[in-house]
PADRENDREN-724631 format. One record per atom (N, C-alpha, C): chain; z, y negated, x negated; residue in three letters. Coordinates in nm, 3 decimals. Layout:
// residues N
NODE  tormi       pz       py       px  tinu
NODE      A        Z        Y        X   ALA
...
// end
This chain:
// residues 105
NODE  tormi       pz       py       px  tinu
NODE      A   -0.512    4.686    3.115   MET
NODE      A   -0.465    4.623    2.993   MET
NODE      A   -0.585    4.575    2.912   MET
NODE      A   -0.573    4.456    2.858   LEU
NODE      A   -0.680    4.395    2.780   LEU
NODE      A   -0.672    4.445    2.637   LEU
NODE      A   -0.785    4.494    2.587   GLN
NODE      A   -0.789    4.540    2.448   GLN
NODE      A   -0.880    4.447    2.369   GLN
NODE      A   -0.828    4.404    2.256   ILE
NODE      A   -0.902    4.312    2.170   ILE
NODE      A   -0.916    4.377    2.033   ILE
NODE      A   -1.041    4.388    1.988   ASN
NODE      A   -1.061    4.444    1.854   ASN
NODE      A   -1.041    4.334    1.750   ASN
NODE      A   -1.039    4.373    1.625   SER
NODE      A   -1.007    4.277    1.519   SER
NODE      A   -1.114    4.168    1.505   SER
NODE      A   -1.239    4.200    1.531   GLU
NODE      A   -1.346    4.100    1.522   GLU
NODE      A   -1.328    3.993    1.630   GLU
NODE      A   -1.298    4.035    1.751   THR
NODE      A   -1.276    3.940    1.860   THR
NODE      A   -1.152    3.855    1.832   THR
NODE      A   -1.048    3.917    1.783   ALA
NODE      A   -0.926    3.844    1.750   ALA
NODE      A   -0.952    3.740    1.641   ALA
NODE      A   -1.034    3.777    1.544   HIS
NODE      A   -1.067    3.684    1.437   HIS
NODE      A   -1.145    3.564    1.491   HIS
NODE      A   -1.242    3.588    1.580   LYS
NODE      A   -1.319    3.480    1.641   LYS
NODE      A   -1.231    3.388    1.724   LYS
NODE      A   -1.138    3.448    1.796   MET
NODE      A   -1.045    3.368    1.877   MET
NODE      A   -0.956    3.283    1.787   MET
NODE      A   -0.913    3.340    1.676   PHE
NODE      A   -0.831    3.267    1.581   PHE
NODE      A   -0.908    3.148    1.523   PHE
NODE      A   -1.033    3.170    1.487   ILE
NODE      A   -1.118    3.063    1.432   ILE
NODE      A   -1.132    2.951    1.536   ILE
NODE      A   -1.159    2.986    1.662   GLN
NODE      A   -1.172    2.886    1.767   GLN
NODE      A   -1.042    2.807    1.785   GLN
NODE      A   -0.932    2.876    1.780   LEU
NODE      A   -0.802    2.810    1.794   LEU
NODE      A   -0.778    2.712    1.680   LEU
NODE      A   -0.811    2.751    1.560   MET
NODE      A   -0.794    2.663    1.444   MET
NODE      A   -0.886    2.541    1.455   MET
NODE      A   -1.008    2.559    1.504   GLU
NODE      A   -1.100    2.447    1.523   GLU
NODE      A   -1.043    2.348    1.626   GLU
NODE      A   -0.982    2.399    1.730   ARG
NODE      A   -0.921    2.312    1.830   ARG
NODE      A   -0.803    2.236    1.771   ARG
NODE      A   -0.724    2.302    1.688   PHE
NODE      A   -0.614    2.233    1.622   PHE
NODE      A   -0.667    2.120    1.532   PHE
NODE      A   -0.778    2.146    1.464   ASP
NODE      A   -0.839    2.043    1.380   ASP
NODE      A   -0.882    1.923    1.464   ASP
NODE      A   -0.940    1.949    1.582   LYS
NODE      A   -0.982    1.840    1.670   LYS
NODE      A   -0.862    1.760    1.718   LYS
NODE      A   -0.756    1.829    1.752   ILE
NODE      A   -0.634    1.761    1.798   ILE
NODE      A   -0.576    1.677    1.685   ILE
NODE      A   -0.579    1.730    1.564   GLU
NODE      A   -0.528    1.656    1.449   GLU
NODE      A   -0.607    1.527    1.428   GLU
NODE      A   -0.739    1.534    1.440   LYS
NODE      A   -0.822    1.415    1.424   LYS
NODE      A   -0.792    1.313    1.533   LYS
NODE      A   -0.771    1.359    1.655   LEU
NODE      A   -0.737    1.269    1.764   LEU
NODE      A   -0.604    1.200    1.738   LEU
NODE      A   -0.507    1.273    1.691   LEU
NODE      A   -0.376    1.214    1.660   LEU
NODE      A   -0.387    1.114    1.546   LEU
NODE      A   -0.469    1.143    1.447   GLU
NODE      A   -0.490    1.048    1.338   GLU
NODE      A   -0.548    0.918    1.392   GLU
NODE      A   -0.642    0.928    1.485   ARG
NODE      A   -0.703    0.809    1.544   ARG
NODE      A   -0.599    0.727    1.620   ARG
NODE      A   -0.513    0.796    1.693   GLN
NODE      A   -0.412    0.726    1.770   GLN
NODE      A   -0.309    0.659    1.680   GLN
NODE      A   -0.294    0.709    1.561   ASN
NODE      A   -0.196    0.652    1.468   ASN
NODE      A   -0.255    0.545    1.378   ASN
NODE      A   -0.382    0.510    1.399   LYS
NODE      A   -0.447    0.409    1.315   LYS
NODE      A   -0.372    0.277    1.317   LYS
NODE      A   -0.315    0.242    1.432   MET
NODE      A   -0.243    0.116    1.440   MET
NODE      A   -0.122    0.113    1.348   MET
NODE      A   -0.076    0.231    1.308   LYS
NODE      A    0.039    0.237    1.220   LYS
NODE      A   -0.001    0.225    1.073   LYS
NODE      A   -0.131    0.239    1.046   GLU
NODE      A   -0.177    0.223    0.910   GLU
NODE      A   -0.159    0.078    0.870   GLU
NODE      A   -0.137    0.055    0.745   CYS
NODE      A   -0.113   -0.082    0.702   CYS
NODE      A   -0.202   -0.119    0.585   CYS
NODE      A   -0.233   -0.245    0.579   LEU
NODE      A   -0.305   -0.305    0.467   LEU
NODE      A   -0.224   -0.427    0.428   LEU
NODE      A   -0.170   -0.424    0.308   ASP
NODE      A   -0.083   -0.532    0.261   ASP
NODE      A    0.033   -0.554    0.359   ASP
NODE      A    0.087   -0.447    0.414   GLY
NODE      A    0.201   -0.458    0.504   GLY
NODE      A    0.168   -0.505    0.644   GLY
NODE      A    0.040   -0.510    0.678   ASP
NODE      A   -0.004   -0.559    0.809   ASP
NODE      A   -0.066   -0.443    0.889   ASP
NODE      A   -0.050   -0.448    1.019   THR
NODE      A   -0.107   -0.345    1.105   THR
NODE      A   -0.259   -0.359    1.111   THR
NODE      A   -0.329   -0.246    1.105   LEU
NODE      A   -0.475   -0.247    1.115   LEU
NODE      A   -0.518   -0.205    1.255   LEU
NODE      A   -0.619   -0.272    1.306   LEU
NODE      A   -0.677   -0.238    1.435   LEU
NODE      A   -0.824   -0.206    1.412   LEU
NODE      A   -0.875   -0.101    1.476   ASP
NODE      A   -1.019   -0.073    1.466   ASP
NODE      A   -1.091   -0.137    1.584   ASP
NODE      A   -1.223   -0.123    1.589   ASN
NODE      A   -1.302   -0.184    1.696   ASN
NODE      A   -1.255   -0.141    1.834   ASN
NODE      A   -1.227   -0.013    1.848   TYR
NODE      A   -1.185    0.039    1.978   TYR
NODE      A   -1.054   -0.027    2.021   TYR
NODE      A   -0.957   -0.025    1.930   ASP
NODE      A   -0.826   -0.083    1.961   ASP
NODE      A   -0.836   -0.231    1.995   ASP
NODE      A   -0.910   -0.305    1.914   LEU
NODE      A   -0.918   -0.449    1.935   LEU
NODE      A   -0.996   -0.484    2.061   LEU
NODE      A   -1.103   -0.410    2.089   SER
NODE      A   -1.179   -0.440    2.211   SER
NODE      A   -1.095   -0.414    2.335   SER
NODE      A   -1.014   -0.309    2.334   LYS
NODE      A   -0.925   -0.281    2.447   LYS
NODE      A   -0.816   -0.387    2.457   LYS
NODE      A   -0.763   -0.427    2.345   LEU
NODE      A   -0.656   -0.526    2.343   LEU
NODE      A   -0.703   -0.661    2.395   LEU
NODE      A   -0.823   -0.701    2.354   LEU
NODE      A   -0.875   -0.831    2.393   LEU
NODE      A   -0.952   -0.829    2.524   LEU
NODE      A   -0.989   -0.709    2.569   GLY
NODE      A   -1.066   -0.698    2.692   GLY
NODE      A   -1.211   -0.743    2.674   GLY
NODE      A   -1.264   -0.718    2.556   VAL
NODE      A   -1.403   -0.753    2.527   VAL
NODE      A   -1.479   -0.627    2.485   VAL
NODE      A   -1.611   -0.639    2.479   THR
NODE      A   -1.693   -0.525    2.439   THR
NODE      A   -1.704   -0.518    2.287   THR
NODE      A   -1.755   -0.405    2.239   HIS
NODE      A   -1.778   -0.389    2.095   HIS
NODE      A   -1.882   -0.491    2.048   HIS
NODE      A   -1.978   -0.520    2.134   ARG
NODE      A   -2.082   -0.618    2.100   ARG
NODE      A   -2.022   -0.757    2.082   ARG
NODE      A   -1.925   -0.792    2.165   THR
NODE      A   -1.859   -0.922    2.151   THR
NODE      A   -1.786   -0.929    2.017   THR
NODE      A   -1.721   -0.821    1.977   LEU
NODE      A   -1.656   -0.818    1.847   LEU
NODE      A   -1.758   -0.836    1.735   LEU
NODE      A   -1.875   -0.774    1.751   ALA
NODE      A   -1.981   -0.789    1.651   ALA
NODE      A   -2.025   -0.935    1.641   ALA
NODE      A   -2.034   -1.002    1.755   ARG
NODE      A   -2.070   -1.145    1.755   ARG
NODE      A   -1.963   -1.228    1.684   ARG
NODE      A   -1.836   -1.198    1.711   TYR
NODE      A   -1.727   -1.268    1.643   TYR
NODE      A   -1.740   -1.250    1.491   TYR
NODE      A   -1.771   -1.128    1.448   ARG
NODE      A   -1.787   -1.102    1.305   ARG
NODE      A   -1.907   -1.176    1.249   ARG
NODE      A   -2.017   -1.171    1.322   GLN
NODE      A   -2.141   -1.235    1.278   GLN
NODE      A   -2.123   -1.386    1.263   GLN
NODE      A   -2.050   -1.446    1.356   LYS
NODE      A   -2.025   -1.590    1.352   LYS
NODE      A   -1.906   -1.626    1.262   LYS
NODE      A   -1.849   -1.523    1.199   LYS
NODE      A   -1.735   -1.539    1.110   LYS
NODE      A   -1.615   -1.604    1.179   LYS
NODE      A   -1.598   -1.569    1.306   LEU
NODE      A   -1.483   -1.620    1.381   LEU
NODE      A   -1.358   -1.539    1.353   LEU
NODE      A   -1.379   -1.413    1.315   ILE
NODE      A   -1.265   -1.325    1.290   ILE
NODE      A   -1.293   -1.246    1.163   ILE
NODE      A   -1.193   -1.237    1.079   ARG
NODE      A   -1.209   -1.165    0.953   ARG
NODE      A   -1.196   -1.016    0.978   ARG
NODE      A   -1.272   -0.937    0.903   TYR
NODE      A   -1.269   -0.792    0.918   TYR
NODE      A   -1.281   -0.724    0.783   TYR
NODE      A   -1.251   -0.597    0.781   TYR
NODE      A   -1.253   -0.517    0.659   TYR
NODE      A   -1.328   -0.389    0.687   TYR
NODE      A   -1.413   -0.349    0.593   MET
NODE      A   -1.485   -0.223    0.604   MET
NODE      A   -1.415   -0.122    0.514   MET
NODE      A   -1.366   -0.014    0.574   ILE
NODE      A   -1.298    0.092    0.501   ILE
NODE      A   -1.362    0.223    0.542   ILE
NODE      A   -1.420    0.292    0.446   ASP
NODE      A   -1.489    0.419    0.472   ASP
NODE      A   -1.593    0.405    0.583   ASP
NODE      A   -1.665    0.294    0.585   GLY
NODE      A   -1.771    0.273    0.683   GLY
NODE      A   -1.723    0.234    0.822   GLY
NODE      A   -1.594    0.209    0.837   ARG
NODE      A   -1.539    0.170    0.967   ARG
NODE      A   -1.485    0.028    0.956   ARG
NODE      A   -1.488   -0.042    1.069   THR
NODE      A   -1.444   -0.181    1.073   THR
NODE      A   -1.299   -0.190    1.119   THR
NODE      A   -1.219   -0.266    1.045   TYR
NODE      A   -1.079   -0.286    1.079   TYR
NODE      A   -1.046   -0.436    1.077   TYR
NODE      A   -0.941   -0.470    1.149   TYR
NODE      A   -0.894   -0.607    1.157   TYR
NODE      A   -0.744   -0.607    1.132   TYR
NODE      A   -0.695   -0.708    1.062   LYS
NODE      A   -0.550   -0.723    1.044   LYS
NODE      A   -0.495   -0.787    1.171   LYS
NODE      A   -0.385   -0.733    1.221   ALA
NODE      A   -0.324   -0.784    1.343   ALA
NODE      A   -0.283   -0.930    1.327   ALA
NODE      A   -0.232   -0.966    1.210   SER
NODE      A   -0.190   -1.105    1.189   SER
NODE      A   -0.309   -1.200    1.194   SER
NODE      A   -0.426   -1.155    1.147   GLU
NODE      A   -0.545   -1.240    1.151   GLU
NODE      A   -0.600   -1.252    1.293   GLU
NODE      A   -0.581   -1.148    1.373   VAL
NODE      A   -0.619   -1.156    1.515   VAL
NODE      A   -0.530   -1.259    1.584   VAL
NODE      A   -0.401   -1.255    1.550   LYS
NODE      A   -0.308   -1.354    1.605   LYS
NODE      A   -0.351   -1.495    1.565   LYS
NODE      A   -0.387   -1.512    1.438   ASP
NODE      A   -0.433   -1.643    1.390   ASP
NODE      A   -0.558   -1.688    1.463   ASP
NODE      A   -0.647   -1.595    1.493   PHE
NODE      A   -0.770   -1.625    1.568   PHE
NODE      A   -0.736   -1.685    1.704   PHE
NODE      A   -0.639   -1.624    1.772   PHE
NODE      A   -0.597   -1.676    1.902   PHE
NODE      A   -0.534   -1.814    1.890   PHE
NODE      A   -0.448   -1.831    1.790   GLU
NODE      A   -0.383   -1.959    1.771   GLU
NODE      A   -0.484   -2.069    1.736   GLU
NODE      A   -0.583   -2.035    1.653   GLN
NODE      A   -0.686   -2.130    1.614   GLN
NODE      A   -0.767   -2.175    1.735   GLN
NODE      A   -0.792   -2.082    1.827   LYS
NODE      A   -0.870   -2.114    1.947   LYS
NODE      A   -0.784   -2.175    2.057   LYS
NODE      A   -0.652   -2.182    2.033   GLY
NODE      A   -0.562   -2.239    2.133   GLY
NODE      A   -0.545   -2.149    2.253   GLY
NODE      A   -0.561   -2.021    2.233   LEU
NODE      A   -0.548   -1.924    2.343   LEU
NODE      A   -0.413   -1.854    2.335   LEU
NODE      A   -0.355   -1.822    2.449   PRO
NODE      A   -0.230   -1.745    2.446   PRO
NODE      A   -0.260   -1.600    2.408   PRO
NODE      A   -0.167   -1.541    2.337   LEU
NODE      A   -0.183   -1.399    2.303   LEU
NODE      A   -0.177   -1.316    2.430   LEU
NODE      A   -0.262   -1.214    2.442   PRO
NODE      A   -0.252   -1.125    2.557   PRO
NODE      A   -0.114   -1.057    2.557   PRO
NODE      A   -0.062   -1.032    2.674   ALA
NODE      A    0.071   -0.971    2.686   ALA
NODE      A    0.076   -0.838    2.611   ALA
NODE      A   -0.031   -0.761    2.619   SER
NODE      A   -0.032   -0.631    2.551   SER
NODE      A   -0.020   -0.649    2.400   SER
NODE      A   -0.072   -0.758    2.349   MET
NODE      A   -0.064   -0.784    2.206   MET
NODE      A    0.076   -0.829    2.166   MET
NODE      A    0.137   -0.912    2.249   ARG
NODE      A    0.273   -0.958    2.219   ARG
NODE      A    0.371   -0.842    2.222   ARG
NODE      A    0.347   -0.748    2.313   ASN
NODE      A    0.442   -0.640    2.333   ASN
NODE      A    0.421   -0.521    2.240   ASN
NODE      A    0.299   -0.499    2.194   ASN
NODE      A    0.268   -0.376    2.121   ASN
NODE      A    0.254   -0.388    1.972   ASN
NODE      A    0.239   -0.509    1.923   ILE
NODE      A    0.213   -0.525    1.779   ILE
NODE      A    0.322   -0.610    1.718   ILE
NODE      A    0.376   -0.559    1.609   ASN
NODE      A    0.478   -0.634    1.535   ASN
NODE      A    0.410   -0.715    1.426   ASN
NODE      A    0.424   -0.846    1.433   PHE
NODE      A    0.364   -0.933    1.333   PHE
NODE      A    0.466   -0.968    1.227   PHE
// end
C-alpha cells in the first residue's frame, strides 16, 4: 500500500493545480477566434498563418508593406477576419476553403 505524507500530498496538489493552469491557458488560446473586436472575429498570427498557409515572416511582410491591417493588443498581433476577407478580395484571390467554412463574416 502506498503511503503519502501531508507534505508529499501538498506538493502533488500544487503540481496538479499548475497543470490545470497550463490547460486553462491552452484553452484560452484556442478560444481566441471567438474573441471579438467591434463584433468581428479576431485572428492571431498563429491562426492566420495556418489559415493562409504562410509563415509568420510572410505575415510580418504583409504588415510592413501595409497590405493587411492589424491590431496590437497586450503586445500581441491580431487581425479582423473581415479585413482578411477584404485582403483576399482586393487581391482577387479566392478565400481558402478553411476560411469559408470556419469563420463567420
